[in-house]
N, CA, C and O atoms as a MOPAC input file, in Angstrom:
PM7 MOZYME 1SCF
protein

 N     98.53900 1   -31.18100 1   -24.98100 1
 C     97.86500 1   -29.90300 1   -24.93800 1
 C     98.81100 1   -28.85200 1   -24.36900 1
 O     99.56900 1   -29.12500 1   -23.43800 1
 N     98.76000 1   -27.67800 1   -24.92300 1
 C     99.50500 1   -26.54100 1   -24.39500 1
 C     98.50000 1   -25.46500 1   -23.99000 1
 O     97.48500 1   -25.25300 1   -24.65300 1
 N     98.81100 1   -24.79600 1   -22.88600 1
 C     97.91900 1   -23.74100 1   -22.40800 1
 C     98.69600 1   -22.47000 1   -22.17100 1
 O     99.89000 1   -22.49700 1   -21.87000 1
 N     98.00200 1   -21.35100 1   -22.31100 1
 C     98.49800 1   -20.04100 1   -21.92200 1
 C     97.57000 1   -19.54100 1   -20.82300 1
 O     96.35000 1   -19.51100 1   -20.98900 1
 N     98.15200 1   -19.15400 1   -19.71800 1
 C     97.37600 1   -18.68300 1   -18.57500 1
 C     97.88100 1   -17.29400 1   -18.21300 1
 O     99.07000 1   -17.10200 1   -17.95600 1
 N     96.97600 1   -16.33700 1   -18.19500 1
 C     97.34700 1   -14.95500 1   -17.85600 1
 C     96.88200 1   -14.64100 1   -16.44200 1
 O     95.71900 1   -14.84200 1   -16.09000 1
 N     97.81200 1   -14.14600 1   -15.64400 1
 C     97.55600 1   -13.86800 1   -14.23500 1
 C     97.68400 1   -12.36400 1   -14.01000 1
 O     98.59100 1   -11.72000 1   -14.53800 1
 N     96.77600 1   -11.82200 1   -13.22800 1
 C     96.82000 1   -10.39200 1   -12.90600 1
 C     98.06000 1   -10.07600 1   -12.09100 1
 O     98.37900 1   -10.77900 1   -11.13200 1
 N     98.76000 1    -9.01400 1   -12.47600 1
 C     99.92400 1    -8.55600 1   -11.72300 1
 C    101.21700 1    -9.23000 1   -12.14700 1
 O    101.22500 1   -10.13800 1   -12.97800 1
 N    102.29000 1    -8.77000 1   -11.56500 1
 C    103.61000 1    -9.30500 1   -11.84800 1
 C    104.00500 1   -10.28400 1   -10.75000 1
 O    104.26000 1    -9.88700 1    -9.61300 1
 N    104.05300 1   -11.55000 1   -11.09600 1
 C    104.39300 1   -12.59000 1   -10.12700 1
 C    105.89000 1   -12.55900 1    -9.83300 1
 O    106.70600 1   -12.33300 1   -10.72600 1
 N    106.23200 1   -12.78900 1    -8.57900 1
 C    107.64300 1   -12.85300 1    -8.18400 1
 C    108.25000 1   -14.17900 1    -8.64800 1
 O    107.53900 1   -15.09900 1    -9.05200 1
 N    109.56000 1   -14.25400 1    -8.58100 1
 C    110.23900 1   -15.51700 1    -8.91900 1
 C    109.81500 1   -16.63700 1    -7.98500 1
 O    109.70600 1   -17.79200 1    -8.39800 1
 N    109.58100 1   -16.29900 1    -6.73900 1
 C    109.13800 1   -17.29500 1    -5.76800 1
 C    107.79700 1   -17.88600 1    -6.18800 1
 O    107.60200 1   -19.10000 1    -6.12600 1
 N    106.87300 1   -17.02700 1    -6.61700 1
 C    105.56700 1   -17.51700 1    -7.05600 1
 C    105.66500 1   -18.31500 1    -8.34600 1
 O    105.04100 1   -19.36900 1    -8.46200 1
 N    106.43100 1   -17.83800 1    -9.31200 1
 C    106.54400 1   -18.59500 1   -10.56200 1
 C    107.22200 1   -19.94500 1   -10.33700 1
 O    106.97200 1   -20.89900 1   -11.07500 1
 N    108.08000 1   -20.02600 1    -9.31900 1
 C    108.73500 1   -21.30100 1    -8.99200 1
 C    107.73800 1   -22.35300 1    -8.51600 1
 O    108.04200 1   -23.54600 1    -8.53800 1
 N    106.55300 1   -21.92700 1    -8.08700 1
 C    105.51400 1   -22.86600 1    -7.66000 1
 C    104.88800 1   -23.58100 1    -8.85600 1
 O    104.06800 1   -24.48400 1    -8.68800 1
 N    105.28100 1   -23.17000 1   -10.07000 1
 C    104.75700 1   -23.76500 1   -11.30000 1
 C    105.92300 1   -24.18900 1   -12.19100 1
 O    106.11300 1   -23.62400 1   -13.26800 1
 N    106.70600 1   -25.18000 1   -11.75300 1
 C    107.92600 1   -25.54500 1   -12.49200 1
 C    107.65100 1   -26.07400 1   -13.89700 1
 O    108.54200 1   -26.04600 1   -14.74600 1
 N    106.45500 1   -26.54700 1   -14.15500 1
 C    106.13600 1   -27.09000 1   -15.46700 1
 C    105.77600 1   -26.01200 1   -16.48500 1
 O    105.60000 1   -26.31100 1   -17.66600 1
 N    105.66300 1   -24.75700 1   -16.03700 1
 C    105.27800 1   -23.65900 1   -16.92200 1
 C    106.40300 1   -22.63800 1   -17.04200 1
 O    107.14500 1   -22.40000 1   -16.08900 1
 N    106.52100 1   -22.04500 1   -18.21300 1
 C    107.41800 1   -20.91700 1   -18.42600 1
 C    106.61200 1   -19.65600 1   -18.18800 1
 O    105.38300 1   -19.68400 1   -18.25000 1
 N    107.28900 1   -18.55000 1   -17.91700 1
 C    106.55100 1   -17.31900 1   -17.64700 1
 C    107.25700 1   -16.11500 1   -18.24000 1
 O    108.46700 1   -16.12300 1   -18.46400 1
 N    106.46900 1   -15.08500 1   -18.48700 1
 C    107.01000 1   -13.78400 1   -18.87200 1
 C    106.02200 1   -12.72400 1   -18.40100 1
 O    104.82700 1   -12.98300 1   -18.25600 1
 N    106.54300 1   -11.53600 1   -18.17000 1
 C    105.70500 1   -10.43100 1   -17.69600 1
 C    105.43400 1    -9.50400 1   -18.87100 1
 O    106.35200 1    -9.04800 1   -19.55300 1
 N    104.15300 1    -9.23500 1   -19.09100 1
 C    103.72500 1    -8.34000 1   -20.15900 1
 C    102.76700 1    -7.33800 1   -19.53700 1
 O    101.70600 1    -7.70000 1   -19.03000 1
 N    103.16200 1    -6.07100 1   -19.58700 1
 C    102.36900 1    -4.99800 1   -18.97500 1
 C    102.14700 1    -5.33400 1   -17.50100 1
 O    103.11200 1    -5.55300 1   -16.76900 1
 N    100.92500 1    -5.37700 1   -17.06800 1
 C    100.61100 1    -5.65500 1   -15.65700 1
 C    100.08800 1    -7.07800 1   -15.46400 1
 O     99.29000 1    -7.33700 1   -14.56300 1
 N    100.54300 1    -7.99200 1   -16.31300 1
 C    100.13600 1    -9.38700 1   -16.20900 1
 C    101.36000 1   -10.29200 1   -16.29500 1
 O    102.38800 1    -9.92600 1   -16.86400 1
 N    101.22500 1   -11.47100 1   -15.72000 1
 C    102.22000 1   -12.51800 1   -15.90600 1
 C    101.58900 1   -13.56400 1   -16.80400 1
 O    100.51100 1   -14.07800 1   -16.50400 1
 N    102.24800 1   -13.87800 1   -17.89200 1
 C    101.77700 1   -14.90500 1   -18.80700 1
 C    102.54100 1   -16.17400 1   -18.51500 1
 O    103.77200 1   -16.17400 1   -18.48300 1
 N    101.81800 1   -17.25100 1   -18.30400 1
 C    102.44000 1   -18.54400 1   -18.06000 1
 C    101.96900 1   -19.49100 1   -19.15100 1
 O    100.80600 1   -19.46200 1   -19.55300 1
 N    102.87900 1   -20.32600 1   -19.62300 1
 C    102.52200 1   -21.20100 1   -20.72800 1
 C    103.34900 1   -22.47200 1   -20.68800 1
 O    104.47200 1   -22.50400 1   -20.18500 1
 N    102.74500 1   -23.52700 1   -21.24300 1
 C    103.43800 1   -24.80200 1   -21.28600 1
 C    102.48300 1   -25.95200 1   -21.45400 1
 O    101.27600 1   -25.76000 1   -21.60300 1
 N    103.03500 1   -27.16000 1   -21.43000 1
 C    102.21400 1   -28.35200 1   -21.63300 1
 C    101.37200 1   -28.67800 1   -20.39200 1
 O    101.80800 1   -28.51700 1   -19.25200 1
 N    100.16600 1   -29.13700 1   -20.66400 1
 C     99.26700 1   -29.62600 1   -19.62500 1
 C     98.87500 1   -31.04000 1   -20.04400 1
 O     98.32100 1   -31.24300 1   -21.12500 1
 N     99.16200 1   -32.00000 1   -19.19600 1
 C     99.03000 1   -33.39800 1   -19.60800 1
 C     97.59300 1   -33.88000 1   -19.75000 1
 O     97.28000 1   -34.65700 1   -20.65300 1
 N     96.72300 1   -33.41900 1   -18.85900 1
 C     95.33100 1   -33.86500 1   -18.92200 1
 C     94.45500 1   -32.91300 1   -18.10700 1
 O     94.93600 1   -31.92600 1   -17.54900 1
 N     93.17400 1   -33.22700 1   -18.05000 1
 C     92.22900 1   -32.36200 1   -17.33900 1
 C     92.56200 1   -32.25000 1   -15.85000 1
 O     92.43200 1   -31.17400 1   -15.26500 1
 N     92.98800 1   -33.34700 1   -15.24300 1
 C     93.35500 1   -33.32500 1   -13.82800 1
 C     94.52300 1   -32.37800 1   -13.55800 1
 O     94.53700 1   -31.66700 1   -12.55300 1
 N     95.48700 1   -32.37400 1   -14.45100 1
 C     96.63500 1   -31.47400 1   -14.32800 1
 C     96.17500 1   -30.02100 1   -14.42800 1
 O     96.63400 1   -29.16500 1   -13.67100 1
 N     95.26600 1   -29.74900 1   -15.36600 1
 C     94.74300 1   -28.39600 1   -15.54100 1
 C     94.02300 1   -27.92200 1   -14.27700 1
 O     94.24900 1   -26.80400 1   -13.81500 1
 N     93.16100 1   -28.77000 1   -13.72200 1
 C     92.44900 1   -28.39600 1   -12.49700 1
 C     93.41900 1   -28.22300 1   -11.33000 1
 O     93.20900 1   -27.36900 1   -10.46800 1
 N     94.47200 1   -29.02300 1   -11.30100 1
 C     95.48600 1   -28.87600 1   -10.26300 1
 C     96.20700 1   -27.53600 1   -10.36100 1
 O     96.47200 1   -26.88800 1    -9.34800 1
 N     96.52300 1   -27.12300 1   -11.60000 1
 C     97.14800 1   -25.81200 1   -11.79800 1
 C     96.23100 1   -24.70300 1   -11.30600 1
 O     96.66400 1   -23.79900 1   -10.59300 1
 N     94.96700 1   -24.77800 1   -11.68900 1
 C     94.00900 1   -23.74600 1   -11.27000 1
 C     93.87500 1   -23.70100 1    -9.75300 1
 O     93.78500 1   -22.62000 1    -9.17200 1
 N     93.86200 1   -24.86200 1    -9.10900 1
 C     93.77900 1   -24.90700 1    -7.64600 1
 C     95.02700 1   -24.27800 1    -7.02100 1
 O     94.93400 1   -23.59700 1    -6.00000 1
 N     96.19600 1   -24.50700 1    -7.63500 1
 C     97.43400 1   -23.92000 1    -7.13400 1
 C     97.39900 1   -22.39200 1    -7.24600 1
 O     97.80700 1   -21.68800 1    -6.32300 1
 N     96.90300 1   -21.88000 1    -8.39300 1
 C     96.76700 1   -20.43000 1    -8.53900 1
 C     95.86200 1   -19.87000 1    -7.44200 1
 O     96.18200 1   -18.86500 1    -6.80600 1
 N     94.73600 1   -20.53400 1    -7.23500 1
 C     93.77300 1   -20.06600 1    -6.24100 1
 C     94.36800 1   -20.11000 1    -4.83400 1
 O     94.20700 1   -19.16200 1    -4.06700 1
 N     95.04500 1   -21.18900 1    -4.49400 1
 C     95.59000 1   -21.31300 1    -3.13400 1
 C     96.67300 1   -20.27500 1    -2.85500 1
 O     96.92100 1   -19.93200 1    -1.69900 1
 N     97.32100 1   -19.77300 1    -3.90900 1
 C     98.34700 1   -18.74400 1    -3.74400 1
 C     97.76900 1   -17.33400 1    -3.83700 1
 O     98.50400 1   -16.34900 1    -3.77800 1
 N     96.43900 1   -17.24500 1    -3.98400 1
 C     95.77600 1   -15.94600 1    -4.02400 1
 C     95.96000 1   -15.20500 1    -5.33900 1
 O     95.84800 1   -13.98000 1    -5.38800 1
 N     96.24200 1   -15.94900 1    -6.40700 1
 C     96.46600 1   -15.33300 1    -7.71000 1
 C     95.17000 1   -15.30300 1    -8.51200 1
 O     94.37300 1   -16.23900 1    -8.45800 1
 N     94.96900 1   -14.22100 1    -9.25400 1
 C     93.74500 1   -14.04500 1   -10.04000 1
 C     94.03800 1   -14.35500 1   -11.50600 1
 O     94.76100 1   -13.61700 1   -12.17600 1
 N     93.46600 1   -15.46000 1   -11.99700 1
 C     93.61900 1   -15.83700 1   -13.39500 1
 C     92.67400 1   -14.97300 1   -14.22600 1
 O     91.46000 1   -14.99300 1   -14.02300 1
 N     93.24300 1   -14.21400 1   -15.16200 1
 C     92.47500 1   -13.30800 1   -16.00100 1
 C     91.97100 1   -14.02900 1   -17.23900 1
 O     90.84200 1   -13.81500 1   -17.68000 1
 N     92.81900 1   -14.88400 1   -17.79500 1
 C     92.45600 1   -15.60100 1   -19.02000 1
 C     93.21900 1   -16.91100 1   -19.08500 1
 O     94.35800 1   -17.00400 1   -18.62700 1
 N     92.58500 1   -17.91600 1   -19.65300 1
 C     93.21100 1   -19.21100 1   -19.84900 1
 C     92.72700 1   -19.73700 1   -21.17900 1
 O     91.53000 1   -19.71500 1   -21.46600 1
 N     93.67200 1   -20.21900 1   -22.00800 1
 C     93.24000 1   -20.77300 1   -23.27400 1
 C     94.21200 1   -21.83300 1   -23.75600 1
 O     95.41100 1   -21.79600 1   -23.47900 1
 N     93.64600 1   -22.77200 1   -24.48400 1
 C     94.46600 1   -23.81700 1   -25.09000 1
 C     95.08500 1   -23.24100 1   -26.35700 1
 O     94.42000 1   -22.54000 1   -27.11900 1
 N     96.36400 1   -23.54100 1   -26.57700 1
 C     97.06400 1   -23.02000 1   -27.74300 1
 C     97.65900 1   -24.17900 1   -28.52200 1
 O     97.74000 1   -25.30800 1   -28.03600 1
 N     98.06700 1   -23.87600 1   -29.72500 1
 C     98.82600 1   -24.87000 1   -30.49800 1
 C    100.21500 1   -24.96400 1   -29.88200 1
 O    100.74000 1   -23.96400 1   -29.39300 1
 N    100.79400 1   -26.10400 1   -29.89600 1
 C    102.11000 1   -26.28400 1   -29.28200 1
 C    103.11500 1   -25.45600 1   -29.99200 1
 O    104.29100 1   -25.46600 1   -29.62800 1

């Protein structure tokens, strides 16, 4: 499974480094992160990491690889 996760604001390199399994790019006032997610547990772990870092997930969707 591949996911695209859009986060409010422009994440710093330090913050994006907390997600080594995802690639990122900044578009307008959002950071788009994307990459493979191995299973549901991994997805929930990513979401918990975003929350613990105080990041606001605007959109999340499964994409074709």
